[in-house]
C-alpha positions in Angstrom: 107.5 103.3 94.7 106.7 100.7 97.2 108.6 100.5 100.8 108.6 97.6 103.2 108.8 99.9 106.4 109.8 99.1 110.1 108.5 101.7 112.7 110.6 102.4 115.9 108.4 99.8 118.0 109.9 97.1 115.0 106.6 96.5 113.4 106.6 95.8 109.8 104.2 97.3 107.0 104.0 98.2 103.6 104.0 101.9 102.5 103.7 103.3 98.5 104.5 106.8 97.5 103.7 108.3 94.0 106.7 110.3 92.9 108.5 111.4 89.6 111.9 112.2 88.9 111.0 116.2 89.0 110.0 115.9 92.4 112.6 116.6 95.3 111.6 113.6 97.3 112.5 111.6 94.5 116.0 113.2 94.8 116.1 112.9 98.5 115.4 109.2 98.3 118.0 108.4 95.9 120.5 110.4 98.1 119.5 108.3 100.9 120.3 105.3 99.0 123.8 107.0 98.3 123.3 107.4 94.5 126.0 109.6 93.3 125.1 112.2 90.5 126.7 111.5 87.1 129.5 113.8 85.6 126.3 116.1 84.5 125.0 116.3 87.9 121.7 113.9 87.2 120.9 110.9 89.7 119.9 107.8 88.3 118.0 104.9 90.2 120.2 101.8 90.6 119.1 98.9 88.5 118.0 97.2 91.5 116.8 98.9 94.7 115.2 95.9 96.3 116.5 95.4 99.6 118.3 98.8 100.0 117.5 100.4 103.1 117.3 104.1 104.4 115.9 105.9 107.7 113.4 108.7 107.5 110.1 109.7 108.4 106.5 109.0 107.3 104.2 112.1 107.6 100.6 113.3 106.8 100.4 116.5 105.4 97.7 118.5 103.6 97.4 117.6 99.8 98.6 120.4 97.6 95.6 120.3 95.2 92.6 119.8 97.8 93.2 121.3 101.4 90.5 119.1 102.6 92.5 115.9 102.2 95.5 114.6 103.9 98.4 112.6 101.9 101.3 110.5 103.3 104.8 111.8 102.5 108.3 111.2 103.5 110.9 113.7 105.1 114.5 113.5 106.9 115.5 110.9 105.0 119.3 109.6 105.2 121.3 106.3 104.7 120.9 103.9 107.0 124.8 103.1 107.5 126.9 105.9 105.7 129.4 104.5 103.7 128.6 100.8 103.9 126.8 98.6 101.6 123.1 99.2 102.4 121.8 96.0 100.7 119.5 94.0 103.2 120.6 90.2 103.5 117.5 88.3 102.9 117.4 84.5 103.8 117.0 82.1 100.6 113.4 80.8 100.1 114.3 77.3 101.5 115.5 79.1 104.9 112.4 80.9 105.1 110.0 79.6 107.8 106.7 80.7 106.0 105.2 82.4 108.9 103.6 85.6 109.1 107.2 87.2 110.0 108.5 88.7 106.6 112.2 90.0 106.7 112.7 93.7 105.7 
């Protein structure tokens, strides 16, 4: 998954995370995006997650398969605005000033 991240100082950067549906982080992200389980209890990602927002922390931890390496991970994920549409509002391409500031 690729994320556009904004830190507490308002600075934006890209972040990627390798996950699969068997990992707890995968389900944590879907819950933070307010995805509801189906009637059998399975959670399926929405068709379009571009622009959806949630809060969380990016941390570094030891890799499970190599204790000499550090890997990035996420934790404390939660919806940005509980109970409201969490889709980001992006300007049309014509309105984009084309500068270095990219809306996230």
